[in-house]
N, C-alpha and C positions, 0 to 999 in steps of 0.2 A: 495611768501610763506606766509602763515597765521599762527598765533599762535593758540594754542588749544582753546583759548577763542574767537577767531575771528569768524565772521559769514559771510556767503556768500549766496546771493540770487540766486536760481536756478529755471529756468522756466521748468515746467514739462508738458507733454502732458495732455490733458483734461482727457482722460480715466485713465491714471496712477494717476493723482491727485484724481480722484473719488475713485479709489481703495484704496489709502492711507486714504482718509476720512472714507471709510467703515471700515478699520482696526482700525482707531482711535475710531470710534463709537462703535466697538465691544469689546473695553476694552483691546486692545493690545498696549497701551501706546500712547504717543503723536506722531505727525508726524515726528519730528526731530529724535526721537529714532528709528522709523521705517526706516527712510532713512539711519541713521548711521548703523543699523544692516544689511541692504541690501548692503551698500557699503563694510562693513567688509566681508560679505560672498563672494562678488565678488573678493575682494582682496585675500581671502583664496583660492578661486577656481583658480585664475590666478597663485598664487604661486604653487599650486598643479600641475597644467597643465604644468608649466614651468619645473618642475622636478618631474614627477609622480612616478618614481620608487625609488627615494631616500628615501621616507618614509618607504619602505619595507626593513629595515635594520635588519640584524641578522636573527633569526628565525630558526637556525639549518638547518637540511636537508630539511624540508618542505619549509623554506624560500628560500633556494637555488633553489628548484624545481620550485617555483612560479616565481622567477626572470628569470630563464633560459627558461621557457616554452614559446612557441609562442601561445598566446591566441587568435590571430586573427581568428583562425579556429573554435573557440568556440562561443557560444551565448553571452559570456561576451564581446567579441571583444578585440582589442589590449589593453594592460594594460594602455596605455596612455589615453584611453577613459573611464577608469573606473571612477565611481563617487567617489568624495572625501570621502563620508561616507564609501564606501566599502574599500578604501585603508586604511583609518584610523582604521576601525574595524579590517581589516586583519593584520595591523601592531601590534595592541594590541594582537590579537590571536597568531601570530607567536612567540611573545616574552613572552607569558604567560606560567608559569610552570604548569598550570592546563589544562587538556584536553578541548579544545574548537574547535568548528566547526561552520562556518557560511554557511547557505544554501541560496544562492542568486538567485534572479530573478524567473521568472515563471517556469523555469526548475529545480529550487532548486539545483544549482551547488554547490558542496561541496568544501570548502577551510578550511583547518585545520592545526594544529600545530603538533610538534613532539610528544607531550604527547598523542595526539589522535591516534598515530600509534598502540598502544597496543589494542585499540578498533577496529581499522580497520583490524588488523591482516594481513592475506595474501592478502586482497583487496588493501593494500598500495603497490606501489604508484598509481595504476590504479584508485583508488577512488578519488584521488585529481583532481579536475576539472570535475568530472562526476556527473550527476544527482543522487539524493538519490535513486530514484526508480531503477536506473541501478546498482549502487554500492551495495545496500543492498535490493534486492527484497524481501527477507524473512521477513523484518520488515517494508515494505513500507505501508501495510495496516494500521499499527499502526501510522507510521510517518505522513501519509497523514492528518489524523485528527488533529494532533498536529500542523503541518505546516499551515493548514488552519486557525486555531485559531491564530497562530502567525502573519500571514499576515492580519488578521483582527485587529491587534493591541493588542491582548491579551497576557498577561504574564502567562506562564504555568510552573508548577514545579511538579516534582515527587520525592518521597523519596523511596530509596531501591526498584527501579523498576527492575524486572527481564526482561532481553532482551535476546532472543534466537538467536544466530548467527550460520550460517552454516560454519564450518571450514573444511579444507581438511581431518583432522583426525576424523571428526564427529561433532555433535552438541555441542555447548558451551553456557552456560548461564552466563551472566554477570549481577551483581546486581549494578545498577547505581543510583546516585542522578542526576537528569536532570533538568536544569533550562533553559527555552526557553524565549528569550527576543527579541521583534521586533526591527529591525534597521531602523530608519526613514531617509528618504532622504529629500532634499529641497522640500517644498510644502506640507510636512506632510504625504507623502505616505510611505508605508513600502516597502523597497527594498529587505530585507532579514530577516532571523530569525537566531539569535545567540544562540547556545546551549552550555552551560557550563556543563561539566560532572565531576563527582567524582566517581571513581570506588570503590565501597564498597564490591566487591566480596570476597576479603581476609577476611575482618571483618565479613561479614555474614557467610562465611564458618567456620571461627573460632568460631563464636557464635553457629553455628550448631554443630560443634565438641564438644564445651563446654557443650551444652545441652545434646548431646548424651553421653558424658562422665559422666555428672551428672546423667543421667538416668541409665547408666550402673553401676555407683557406687551405686545408689539406689538399683538396682536389685541384685548386688553382696552382699551388706550389708544386704538386706532383706533375702537373701538366707542363710547367715551365721547363724548357730544356737547359737548365742551369742549376748549380748547387745552391740551395737555400737552407740556412740554418740559423738558429738563435742560441747564443752562448751567454750564460749569466756571468756575474762578477767573479765567480770561482772557476771560470773556464770549463763549465759543465754544459753539455748539450741539453737544451730544453725543446728544441724543434729541429727536425731534419727531414728533407723531402726525399722523394723516391729516386732522385738522380744520384744520391750517395750510393744506393745499391748498384746503379749502372756503372758508377765510377770506381767504387772501392770493393764492391761485392759484399757489403755489409747492410743488413736490413735496417731501415731507419728507426724502427721501434726499439731495436736493441741498443741504439746509440743514446736514447733518452735516459738522462740520469748519470751518464758516464762522462768522465773528463776527456778533454781533447787528447791528452797524453795517452790515455788508455785506448782510444780509438785509432789515432793516427801514428802512435809511436813517439818515443822521446825525441828523436832527431827532427821529425817534422814539427813537433810541438815547439821545440826550442827555436826553430826557424820562424815560426808564426807568432811566438809569444810577444815580441816587441810590437807587432801590429795590433794584438789584442789590447795591450796596455795603452797604446796610443788611442785606439777607438774608445776604450773605457774612460779615457780622460775627456772625451767629448768631441773628438775630431772625426769628421767623415772624410774618407780618402779612398783612392784606388791604388792598388799595388800589384806589380808583376812578380810572379814567383813560379817555382816548379812544384807541381803537386803529384803525389804518387798515383798510379793507375793500376787497375786490376790486371792489366796485361803485363805488368812487371816493369815497365819503363816509365820514368817520370815524363810528364807532359807540361809544356808551357801553358800557364793559366793566368787569368786576370781576376783579382778579387776586389770587391767593393765592401768596405766596412762602414756601417751606418749605426751610430750609437742610438740606444733606446732611452730617450730623455723623458723622465717623468714630470708630473706637474710641478713638483717642488724643485726641479732642476737637477735632481740626482740621476745618474746614469745607472739603470738597472741591469743592462746587458747590451749586447751588440747583435745586429743582424749582419750575417756574412753571406754575400752573393758571389758565386764564382762561375766563370765560364772558361771553356777550353779554347785556347787561342792557338793551339798547335796547328790545326788545319788551316786557320786563317793566315798564320805566318807562312805556311807552305804555299798557300794560294797566292799571297802577295809576292813571294819569290817567283812563282810560276807566271804571275801576271806581268812582272817586270820583263821576264824573258819573252812573253807573248807580245808585249808592247814593242820591244825592240825588233822582233820578227815582223810585226805589222808595218812598222815604219820602213823597214828595209824593203818589204814587198811593195809598198806604195811608191817608193822611189823608183822601183823597177817597172811600174806600169805608167800608162799615159793618163795621169790624173793628179788633181791638186787636193791635198788633205788639209782640213781645217777643223778646229774645235770651237764650240760656243759654250757660254755659261748656261745654267738651267733655264734662265729667262730669255735666251736667244741672243745674248750680246757676245761680240767677239772681244775676248780679253787676252791680254798678254801678246807675246810675239807669235806671229803666224807667218813663218817664212814662205810657205807654199802660196798663200793668198797674196802676199806682197810681191812675189816673183810673177804671178799671173797678171795682177792688175797694176802693178807699179805704185800702189798706195803705200804711204809710210805708216808706221805703227800708230802715229797720232791720227791719221786719216781714217783708218779702218777700225779704230777702237769703238767699243760699244756697238751702235748701229750705223757707224760710218761706212761699213761695207756696202750698204745699200746705194751709196753714191756711184759705185762701179757698175750697177745694174742699169740696163737700158731704161730710159724714162717711161716708155710704154709698158714695161714689164714690172715696174717698181710696185705699183699698187697691188697687183695680183700676187706678186711674190711675198710681200709683207702679209697679205691676208692669209695665204696658205701657210706661211711660216708661223704666224700667230696661232692658227688653229692647231697645227701640229704641236706647238709648245704647250698649249692649254690641255690638249688631249694626251700628251706624252706618247704620241704615236710616230710612226715612220714618216719622214718628210721626203716625198718624191715629186720633183718639179723640173721644168725646163724654162730657161730664160737666157737672154742675151747678156753677155758680160764684155765690158771694154777691156781689151788687153793693154799691156803697158805701152804697146806701139800705137794705140788709139783705134785699132780695128775691133769691130763688134763680131763676136763669135757666139754660136749657140752651144750651151752647155747643159748636160743632164746632171741634175743635182739629186743626191741620195744622202739622207742623214738619219741616224738612229740615236735614241737617247740611251745613256748608260744610267741604270737605276740602282739605288742602294737596296738594302734588305727591306726597307720600309716602303719601297715602291716610289720613292722620290727621285727626281732627275738629278744626277751628279753633274753631268755635262753632256753636250751633244758632239758627236763625231760625224763629219760629213766629207763628201768627196765631190768635186766638180770634174766632169769628164767632157772633153770637147767632142761634140757630135755634129759639127757644122757640115762636113762632107757627107755624113750618113743621112742627115735630114734633107740635103739637096738631092741626093740620089733617090730617096724615098718620094720626094715631091715630084720628080720627073716620072717615076714609075706610077705614081698616083694619077698624074694627068693622063698618061696613056691608058690606065685602067678605066678612068672615068669616061674617056672618049669611047672606048670599046663598049662600056656599059650602056652609054647613051644609044649607041647603035643597036645593041641587043634589045634595049627597052622599046625603041621605035618598032622594031620588027615584032616583038612580042605583043605590043599594043595593037598593031595592025592585024595580027593573027587572031587576037582576042576579039576584036571588033567584028571580024569576018565570022568567027564562030558564033558570037552572040546573034549576029544578023540571021544566020542560018537556023539557029535554035529557036528564035522568037518569030520567025516569019509566019509559020503556020498559026501560032497563037494569035498574032496580030491580025491575020486574015479572019480568023474565027471571031475575034472581038469586034472587028469592024462590021462583019455581017450581023452580029447580034445587036450592035448599036443601031444599025440601019433598020433592022426589023422592029426594034423598040420604037424608033422614031416614026416609022410608018404606022405602028399601032397607035401611037399617041396622036398622029395626024388624023387617022381615021376616027378615033374617039372624039377629037376636037371638032371635026367636020360633022360627026353625028350629033354632038351636043349643040353645035351651032344651028343645025337644021331643026332639031327638036325645039331649041329655044325660039327660032323664028316661028315655027308652027304654033308653039304654045302662046307666044306673044300675039300672033295674029288672031288666034281663036279667042284668047282672053279679051283682046281689044273689041272684037265684034260682039262677044258675049256681054261685055260691059256696056256697049251701046244699047243692046237689047234691054238690059236691066234698067238703063236710064229711062227708056221709053215706058217700060212696065211700071217703074217707080213713079214716074210723072202721072201716068193715068190712074194709078192706085191712089195717089194723093188727091187728085181731082175727084175721083169717085168717093173718097172718104168725106170730102166736104159736102157732096150732094146727098150722102146717106147719113148725115148727122142725125142722131136721135134714134136710129134703127140699130139697136144693140146687136142683133144677130148679124146684120150686114157689116157693122163696124168690126165685129170679131173676125169675120171672114177677111175683111180688108187688112186687119192687123196681122193675121197669120200670113197673108200673102206678102205683106211688107217685111215680116221676119224672114221669109224665104228669100226675098230680094236682097236683104242685108247679108244673109249667109252667102248668097251667090256673089254679091259684091266683094265679100272678103275672099272668096275663092278666086274670083277674077283678079283681085289684087295680088294674091299669091302667085298666080300663073304669070301675071305681068312681071312680078319681081323675078321669077325663074327665067322668064324670057328676056330679062334686063331691059324691059321697056318702062318700068316704073322705078323711079329713083327711091332708094332706101332713105330712111330718116334716122341716121345714127346719132347717138348722144353719149355723153360720159355717164356710165352706169356702174354702181357698186354691185357687182354680181351677187355678193353674199346676201345683201338685203333684198335684191330682186328675186332670188330663188326662194328665200325664206318667206317673201310676200306671196308667193304662189302656193304655199303649203296648203292652205284651205282649199284652193281650187283643185290641186292635185288629189287631195284626199277625197273630195266629192266625185272626182272623175274616175278614180280607180277603185273606190270602195274600201270598206273597213277590213277586208280580208288580206290586203297587201300592206305590209309594214314598210314605212318610208324612213330611210336613214340618210341624213345629210352630213357629209364629211367635208370640212372647210380647212384648207391649209393656212398656216400662219402667214401674215404679211401679204395677203392677197391684193393684187394690183386692181385699179379701176380699169374699165374697158370702154372702147368707143364702138357701140353696136346699136342696131335697131331693136329696141325692146320688144316690139310686136312680133318680129320674126323669131327672136329667141324664145319668147313665150309660147308661140305656136309650135315651134320645133320641140321644146321640152314637153309640152302637153301631149303632142302626138307620140313622142317616145314613151311617155308614161302609160298612155292608153295601149300602145302596142305591147309594152311590157306586161300590162295586166292581162291582155289576151294570151300572150305567150305563157304566162303562169296560170292561166285559167282561173284568175281571180284570187289565187292563194299563193303567197310567197313574200319575198323581200325585194324592195326596190332601193338601190343605193345611188345617191347623187353625190359626186365628188367634185370639188373645186380646188384648183391649185395652180400655182405659177408654173409655166413651162418655157423652155428655151429651145427653139428649133435651129439647129446648126446648118452650116452650108451643105453638108453631106445629105441631110434630110431634104433640104429645099431643092437640091439638084434632082432627087428622085421623085419629088412631088411638085409639079409645075404650078399647082393652084396656090401655093403659099410661098412667102419669102422668108429668108432666115431672119430671126429676131425673137423678141419676147412676146409671149402670148399667155392668156388665161385659159386653162383647160377645163371644160365642162364635160364630165364623163358620167354616163348613165349605165348602170349594170343591173341585171335582175337574175333571178333563179329560174328562168324559163326553160323551155324545152330544147332550145338550141337550133342550129342550122346545119344542114349537110354541106359538104364541099361544093356541090353543084350550085346550091343557092348562094353560097358566099361569093362565087364567081360573078353573080348577077346582082349582088345586093345593092350596088351603087348605080344601077341603071335607073334613069330618071323616073320611069313609070312602072317599074317592076313591083309586083306584090305577090305575097303568098296567101293572101286572104281570098275567100270565095267571093263570088259576085254579090254586090250590093251590101258588103259589110265594111265597117270601119271607115276611116278617112280615105281608104283606097277605093271607095265607090266612085262610079263614073261621074266626074264633073263635066267633062266634055269628051265626046266621041270615044268613050271607053278608056281614056288615059287615067293612069293611077299615079299618085304622088309617091316619090321615092322614100318617104319616111315610113311607109307601111311595110316594114320588114320584121321578120322574126329573128332575133339575135341569139347567139350561142350563150350557154350558161356562163355567168360571171364574166362575160366579155364586155369590153368598153366600146361605145359607139360615138 
């Protein structure tokens, strides 16, 4: 072991010795110092490599994230291999209370501390260990130039630099002080750039708010029609609004920093100085004075002095607010003259003058009202004046007066007032509010004018006018009735003729239908009797021919014909109203859907059937056999009209027939019904056929076809019609 002062001779390779000689010749110290420095750096590197992570102590959340992360997958490599300069720099960053970030290596990997998290925002912790270009692409163009300068060894600084960041909630601008310092490694190369940040966003925003507030204060004070200034303890102007230019002809900005003496002159200053001292002592007061004006003559003015008291109780200055009262004084004098003139005028006319308080009370002495009503001052005080109003008019008077007081509007009214002699007289009342500059009522001024004789004359004239108007109305009404009678006579005659013809047509149709019904019923009845005879004999014949299959088949066919004839007879009897129907409560939806197979077999596969059922369909009281027969006949007719190809639509829905419909269709009564509508895509009908479509035995089919073939004497059923396209039947 050697002492600090001992020496040792070391043999160095020739190239290393030459390098040390070059460093010595370049002014980097003597050879011994260079060797000692190199040995010290080797010792520090060995110590760092022996315990590389122990130097990263503390650092809050970011320190923990750095220590826990596996850096081997990054371009920095395992933390054990990091350069000592990076670890030392990062240790200082992590434990710094100031926002700092180092951008290391050619990829500019970001390593930062907890204070930097506010800048990183939602990018943290993903930005830790990421390249700058990846973590903050929106500011990379700006950062690229700065980092290039830093890696060249340049130190860069920015003051109050606005940086725009993209946040989840939108763009955010931070105002930062930025200090970029290169971090050197062994050999003099720059390994990274250290950035120290100071967030001045709050201060800058406060300065902007202060500037805006000052500008707003300037706008407000300039808009106020009064002198506003601020004077410090040395009687120097620190604030003056635009009214000083209007008053003195001096620009306010030229007054700032000047004493009151220099701006207003010594005489005015000496007159105002006691007020300044009084306000600087902490007293707030109002003083009347004479203030110079640009027109050359002094004007009466009123100044308010308000001390500016700081938090510690010291008075830093005073606010001075001044208004010109010259015009007000002149107006007050003119108002006094006007009031005297008004009272003189009221005494000269036939009216009673009175005044009320803002809330409608009569206060103080009212000589005019007392003379009119005979009330004493104690009787008419406040709302006692209402006692002199007629009892029938009190409620309406108070209601109208209260509305006028609340709305601050003119009060115009009429009521009866009891005079001092006890007589009731009609008075016209008119009152107006006197408003102050703020729009508030100062008092009410009103006049009562006696209009009793005027109203009596008007009433007499009104009665005469009403009598004359009644006579005119009677005459006009008679003339109008006569004119209407003449105008509507022809129309009423035509309408009655039309109604009569329509009634005759309905009677003829009814008689025709009754005749057809009787004929049909008689034929059906006789036909049914014949069928009974045939049916009975066929049954007896069937018993006698038992065992003869051929004969039994003939008998069965004959019986089937009898059955069809019986059904036809039944239908004819129903048409002729000689056979009672058998109605029952039926759910039409299930009934129609139950006929689906029958309909499809009857009309064939070439026709598409669509059933549309309305919601909440009511039950019906009908004869199912009649509805089944009608629907089947309509479907078969539709098939024929479509020539076996098309679409048949059956619609069910609730319907309400009103009185107007029932009046024009005698076969139905007004009420609620279930509508069964059948439509098809058939060939349609001409207007001539439509006129006959509801004739009982009319048919468009040829002889011997369809249900329209002759059942009896060539008669055809009315269901055998061809209907128009998409029409409802």
